[in-house]
Structures are given as structure tokens and as C-alpha cells.
C-alpha positions in Angstrom: 10.3 5.5 21.9 10.8 4.7 25.6 13.0 1.9 26.8 9.8 0.0 27.8 8.4 0.3 24.3 11.6 -0.8 22.7 11.6 -3.9 24.9 8.0 -4.7 24.0 8.8 -4.4 20.2 11.9 -6.5 20.3 12.1 -9.8 18.5 11.4 -12.8 20.7 13.9 -15.6 21.1 13.8 -18.5 18.7 11.5 -21.4 19.6 10.0 -24.4 17.8 6.4 -24.6 17.0 4.2 -27.7 16.6 4.7 -27.9 12.9 8.5 -28.6 13.2 9.3 -25.1 12.1 11.6 -22.8 14.1 10.2 -19.3 14.8 13.0 -16.9 14.4 11.3 -13.6 15.0 8.1 -12.1 16.3 7.2 -8.5 16.9 4.5 -7.4 19.2 3.3 -5.3 22.1 1.0 -5.7 25.1 -1.8 -6.7 22.8 0.1 -9.7 21.4 2.2 -10.7 18.5 1.7 -8.5 15.5 3.9 -10.2 13.0 5.9 -13.4 12.9 8.2 -15.4 10.7 9.3 -19.0 10.6 12.0 -21.0 9.1 11.3 -24.6 8.3 14.1 -26.9 9.3 12.8 -30.4 9.0 11.5 -30.4 5.4 12.7 -29.9 1.9 10.0 -27.5 0.9 7.6 -25.1 2.6 4.2 -23.5 1.9 4.3 -19.8 2.8 1.2 -17.7 3.3 1.6 -14.0 3.8 -1.1 -11.4 4.6 -1.0 -7.8 3.3 -3.0 -4.7 4.0 -4.2 -4.3 0.4 -4.1 -5.6 -3.1 -1.3 -3.2 -4.2 1.1 -4.5 -1.6 0.4 -8.1 -2.5 0.9 -7.4 -6.2 4.2 -5.6 -5.6 5.4 -8.5 -3.5 4.4 -10.9 -6.3 6.6 -9.0 -8.7 9.5 -9.0 -6.1 9.2 -12.7 -5.7 9.2 -13.2 -9.5 12.4 -11.1 -9.8 14.1 -13.1 -7.0 13.2 -16.4 -8.6 14.3 -15.3 -12.1 17.6 -14.0 -10.7 18.2 -17.3 -8.9 18.1 -15.7 -5.5 15.4 -18.1 -4.1 13.9 -21.4 -5.1 10.2 -20.6 -5.6 8.1 -23.2 -7.4 4.7 -21.6 -7.4 3.0 -18.4 -6.3 -0.6 -17.1 -6.2 -2.0 -13.7 -5.2 -5.1 -14.4 -3.3 -7.8 -12.4 -1.4 -10.4 -13.2 1.2 -13.9 -11.8 1.2 -16.1 -10.9 4.2 -16.9 -14.6 4.7 -13.2 -15.5 4.6 -13.6 -17.4 1.3 -10.4 -17.4 -0.8 -10.4 -15.8 -4.3 -7.5 -16.1 -6.7 -6.4 -12.7 -7.8 -3.4 -13.5 -10.0 -2.5 -16.9 -11.5 0.0 -16.4 -14.3 1.9 -18.7 -16.6 5.3 -17.4 -15.5 7.6 -20.5 -15.5 10.2 -21.3 -13.0 13.8 -22.3 -13.9 12.5 -25.9 -13.8 9.9 -25.1 -16.4 6.8 -25.5 -14.2 4.2 -22.7 -14.4 3.8 -20.7 -11.2 0.1 -20.5 -11.5 -0.4 -24.2 -11.9 1.7 -25.1 -8.9 0.2 -22.3 -6.8 -3.4 -23.3 -7.7 -2.7 -26.9 -7.0 -1.2 -26.0 -3.6 -4.3 -23.9 -2.8 -6.5 -26.8 -3.8 -4.8 -29.4 -1.6 -4.0 -27.2 1.4 -7.3 -25.5 2.0 -10.7 -27.1 2.3 -12.8 -26.7 -0.8 -15.5 -25.0 1.3 -13.4 -21.8 1.6 -12.1 -21.6 -2.0 -14.5 -19.3 -3.8 -12.5 -19.5 -7.1 -13.0 -22.6 -9.1 -9.7 -24.6 -9.4 -10.4 -27.2 -12.1 -7.6 -29.6 -12.9 -9.3 -32.0 -15.3 -7.2 -35.2 -15.6 -5.4 -34.5 -12.3 -8.5 -34.3 -10.2 -7.8 -37.7 -8.7 -4.4 -36.5 -7.5 -6.0 -33.7 -5.5 -7.6 -36.1 -3.0 -4.4 -38.1 -2.6 -2.2 -35.0 -2.1 -4.7 -33.5 0.2 -4.6 -36.6 2.4 -0.8 -36.6 2.4 -0.5 -33.0 3.4 -3.3 -33.0 5.9 -1.6 -35.9 7.7 1.3 -33.5 8.4 -1.2 -30.9 9.5 0.0 -28.4 6.9 -3.5 -26.9 6.6 -3.8 -26.5 10.3 -0.5 -24.7 10.5 -1.6 -22.2 7.9 -5.2 -21.8 9.1 -5.9 -18.2 10.1 -3.0 -16.8 8.2 -5.5 -14.6 6.4 -8.5 -12.9 8.0 -11.6 -11.6 6.3 -11.1 -9.0 3.6 -7.3 -9.4 3.3 -4.9 -9.8 0.4 -2.3 -12.5 0.5 0.5 -14.4 -1.2 0.6 -18.2 -1.2 3.9 -19.8 -2.4 5.6 -23.2 -2.5 9.3 -22.6 -1.9 12.5 -24.4 -1.0 12.7 -24.7 2.8 16.2 -23.2 2.8 14.9 -20.1 1.1 12.1 -19.2 3.4 14.2 -16.4 4.9 15.0 -15.0 1.4 11.3 -15.1 0.5 10.4 -13.3 3.7 12.9 -10.6 2.9 11.3 -10.1 -0.5 8.0 -9.2 1.1 8.7 -6.6 3.8 5.1 -5.2 3.5 3.6 -8.5 4.8 1.7 -8.0 8.1 1.8 -11.7 8.9 3.8 -14.7 7.5 3.2 -18.3 8.3 5.0 -21.3 6.8 4.6 -25.1 7.1 6.9 -27.8 6.0 6.2 -30.0 3.0 8.1 -33.2 2.3 10.1 -33.6 -0.9 7.9 -36.4 -2.1 4.7 -34.3 -1.7 6.3 -31.3 -3.4 7.4 -33.4 -6.3 3.9 -34.8 -6.6 2.4 -31.3 -6.6 4.8 -30.2 -9.3 4.2 -33.3 -11.4 0.5 -32.8 -11.2 0.9 -29.1 -12.1 2.9 -30.1 -15.2 0.0 -32.3 -16.3 -2.6 -29.5 -15.5 -0.7 -26.9 -17.5 
């Protein structure tokens, strides 16, 4: 590698983005940023969306996150493995009943986050919550006011595998470290009140 290439591939300096997050690293070359990570500093929780080259990498990362949560290495309240099709519609690939240390099922939390963060028009999988259906609209309005959906838009392109997770804001770095195969990572802050509402609705749904 030449000195010029090394300079091009170096991590950029930290800077704040328009979601209130602090970008702590980005790798790229002359064609632009190829991968980026962010730490949310102004919120209690964060929604993290990571893109992967294939299903196998996403599933391996899911298992790594499960191990990190079980071992108490990171606060992770919900995870889904998702995939986009050629039309960029989101399909749920893995939605399990693994429960966090707080007793809330990962799949229920992750599915609810998917339902309130992304517009129904791009969710190909049916996310049915029965009695908590009314909560979806309220939560969607709350989170969209903080432009969470806008911050995560474009995290996954067509025909990509991904991970969606609701995590403690202080553990975004730990979560990132558990998924080194990710080709792109985006995060957006979620207030404590919104996160609690999501988890309470998930308890009812599960």
C-alpha cells in the first residue's frame, strides 16, 4: 500500500451528524465513504441497522450479538435479521423468542422496531401485533418526529442482508465490534420513553 492509499483509507475525524450522533470513524477512498460507524451521545437508546454482503454473515453476526447480550457485554433489547429484495422491500429472515436479561423477547422488540421505524410500504413481511396495533401509530409518530426513520433510510440497498437492533446508546460501540463483517452501519438515537414504550408493547405482543 502506498502512502497516498493509506491516507485515503484512514479514519476521518469525529464530527456530529444531523441526528445528534457523533461519527467516530469512516473508511473510504476516492469514490467516497465505504463504511461508517456512529455513537449516539444524546439518547438513552439507539436503533442500529447494519448491512452485510450475504445471509451467512448476517446470521453469524446475530449469533455474536446473542452471545454478547447473554454474557452481559452489551445491552441489546431486540434484534432481527432482515433482507431486502430487488425492490428494496424488507423481509424478516430471523425473528426468535430469545429473551434478554430483562425478559423481553428479541423478536418481539425487533419486529415492533421494524414496524414503527420503517414505512409499511417497504415491509414485505407481515408484522401483526393484534392488541398493540394502536400503539404502532403512536410510536411511529413519536419516532418520526425525531427523524429516526430518515437517519436510517438507505442503510440497506436492494438485495442486501442486514441486522436491525435496539441497543443501549452507551453500547453502540460494543455492538459494532460484535459485527466486523458489516459493510455499513447506521444508528439513530431513541429516547428512553420511546424505548420503554416499544418494550412494553413487545411484552404485550409476545
